[in-house]
N, C-alpha and C positions, 0 to 999 in steps of 0.2 A: 504494499499499499504506499501511496505517496503522502508524506506528511505536509499539511498545508499550514498548520499553525503550531508554533512552539514558543513557550514562555520559559525564560531562564532566570531563576532566582528572583522572581518578581516580588516587589515589596511596595507597600503603601502605608505611610504613617500619617497620623493626625496628632501633631505634637509628639508626646512620648508614647502614644498608643499605636500598636500595630493592627491595622485593618487587614493586612495581607503580608505574609512573610515567607520567603523562600518557596514560592509557588512555581513548580516545574510541571507543566502539562503540555502534552502534544496531542494534536487531533489530526486524524487522517482523512483524506478525501472520501466523502460519502459516508463517514462514520456517524452513528447516533450515540451520544454520550450524555448520560444523566448525572446531574450534580445535586448532592443532598447536603444537608447541614441545617442546624437550628438558626433562628434569626440572629443576625450579627456575626455569623461564622466566617464571612468573607466571600460568599458566593457572588453576590451582586457587585461587590467591589472588584472582584476579578473581571467580570464581564465589562464593567464600566471602564476598566483600564485598557482592555483589549480593543474596545470600540471607541476609545478616545474621549469618553466623558470624564475620566480622571487621568491625570498624569502620574505614572509610577514614581515612587521615591527612589527606587533602585531596580536594577534588572533590565531584561530585554524581552521584546515581543518580536518574534520573526514570523512573517507571513510569506510562504513560498520562498524561504531563505532570505528575504529582505527585511531589514530592521525597520519596523514601523513605529517604534516606541515614541510616544509624544506627538504623533501626527494628529491633525485635527480630525474630528469625527467625519466631516464630509469627505475628506481625502481617503479615510479608511473605508467608508461606504463605497466609494468609487473603485477601490481595489477589489471589492467582492466580499466584504464582511458586513452583514446587516443584523438587525436585532428587532425584537418586539419588546413591549414593556408589560408589566404586571397589569397595569390599567391601560386599556386600549387607547391608542392616540388617534382619535377619529374626529370627523366633523359631524357632530350629532344631529344637526338639523337637515343635513343633506342625505339624499338616497345613497344606497350602497354603490351604485354604478358611478356616481359622481365622485365619491371618495376614491374609488379605484382610478378614475380618469385623472384626478389631481395627482395621485401618487405616480402614475405613469408619466405624466407630463414633467414632473420634477425629476424623474429618473432619466428621461430622454433629452432634456434640454438644459443647457447651462444657465439660461435666464428664462425660467418658466413663465408662460402666460397662462394663468390658471384656467381660463374659460375657453381657450382654443379647442381642447379635446372634445367639447360638447358638439362640435360640428365636424369632427373627424371620424368618419365611419370606420377606418381601419384601426384607430386606437380604441374605439368602442368595442370592436370585435375582439381585440386583444384583452380588454378588461373583462368581457364576458367569458372568454376562454379561461382566464385565471380563476374567475369565480366558479366556473364549472369544475376546474381541477380540485377545488376545495369543497365541492358539492353544495355551494350556497348561491348558485346562479338564479334560483327561484326567488331570492330576496333582492334582486338587482334594483327594483324600483321602490323598495321600502325604505323609509327613513331610518337611520341608525337608532334613533330613540325608541322605535317600536320593536326592536329585535331582542330575542333572548340573549343572555350574557354569552353563552357558548358561540352563537352566531357572530356576535360582535368581535369576539376574540379571533375567530377564523377570518373575518374581514381584515382585522388589524394585521394578522400574520400574512394574509394574501398580499396586502399592501407592502409589507416588508420584503416580499419576494419579487417585486416588479423589476428590480435591477438584476435579477438572476444571480443571486449571490452564490459563491462557493461555500460560504460558511454562514450559518444563521444561529443567533443566540435567542433563546426564548426564556423570558423571566417568568416562571410560574404560570405556564400556559393554561393549566386547569383551575387556577384560582378563580372562584366565583361560579364555576360550572358545577351543576348539581351532581351529587355522588352517583346517581343512577345514569348519568349522561357522560361521565368522564371517559370511560373505556371507548365508547363510540366516538367521542370527540377526538381522542388521541389517535384512534385508528385512522380516521379521515385525515388528520393532520400529518401523521407519519407517511401514509400512502401518497399523499400529495407531494411531500418533499422528496420522497424516495424516487418519484418519477422524474425528478430533475437531478438526481445524484447530489443533492445539496448535503453537506455535512451539517449536523444539527447538535448543538449543546443546549440542553434544557435543564433549568433549575426546577426542582419539584419537591414538595413536601409529602406527597402521597406515595408511600412505598410500593403499593400495588402497581401504580402507573410506572414507577421506575423499574420494577421487576419485570413488567410485561413488555416494555418498549425500549429499554436501553440495554444492549448487550454489555456495555461497559459503564462503570459508575465511578465517580470521584466524590469522596466524602470530605467536607471541610469542617474544621473545628478551630475556633479562635484564630482565624486567619491563616491557618496552615492546612495542608492536606493530610488527613489521617490515613487514607487508603485510596488506591487507584488501581483498578483491575476489573476482571469479569464481575458483573453485578452480583451473581450468586456468592462469590467469594467475599466481596466487600460487605454484603449484608450479614454475613456470618462472622466478620472480623470482630474480635472481642472489644477493641476500643471504639469501633463504630457503634456496636450495640450499647456500650456503656454511655458514650457521650452524644450520640446522634439519634439513634432510632429507639433506644430503650430495650432492655433485656427481655421485655414481654413480647416483642415482635416475633412472629413466626412466619417464615417464608411460605409462600403458596406452593402447593404441589402442582398447580396448573399454571405454568408461566406463559402459555400460548396466548398471544394478543387476541386470538379469535375466541378464546374461552369466555364464558359468561363472567361478569363482574361479581365480586363477593357480595353477600347480603349485607344489609345495613348492620346487622348484629355483628358480623365478622369484621366489618370495617371499623366499628366502634372499639374493637379489641386490638386494632393495629394502628393506633394514633401515633403521630410523629411529632417531634418538637419543632 
């Protein structure tokens, strides 16, 4: 596999406090990587550094062998690294299709004219194709404010992919999605991204989602990485169980993403920090 991203001894401090320390992570082309850890463990700090929202205090970020440490967010996006946020970044009073057209215009033009896509049939066709890939084309003419949270998230992620990134960071993609819908939501999401061979790193607190959809997992604790490897091994790691997921967590015996989600009673016994 080709390594597209590598961080070397990455650090971020706020005064005397380490938000991230000695973070060494590599991501291969087309890989799906889950990231776990309690609030404040350094997960989002790591993503913010790689995507240019925070400047590292030390260390290097290499993208396809090129040092991109400290580059502006816009330049990093143009290279092929995109992200979504825990709270969808959408235009709530506009229909889904117009949100997509705006995102496509920004991605395709150095100086976007935001309303030009509305009269561009080829761009509208491209927007509808993206919505179809994420199985939300039926919502094209609905305003964002009328949509369920899961659909809003899919629109936000679809918008993040308009630039055809090689690497996509997702910050808690299932946050706000109902427990009964999470598995189907992630199945649609991962299938859509796999069709483009986009590498995906997603931060997640639901261990069932991590177990089902990420072959590899990284566990953060107090700004450092406790474990990095096959998900099954990471979830059984003694330190991960002690500091991240809790000793009461029991791995599922059915890890196939096509399997039915666990019952509400089972999920209540598998809480994460």
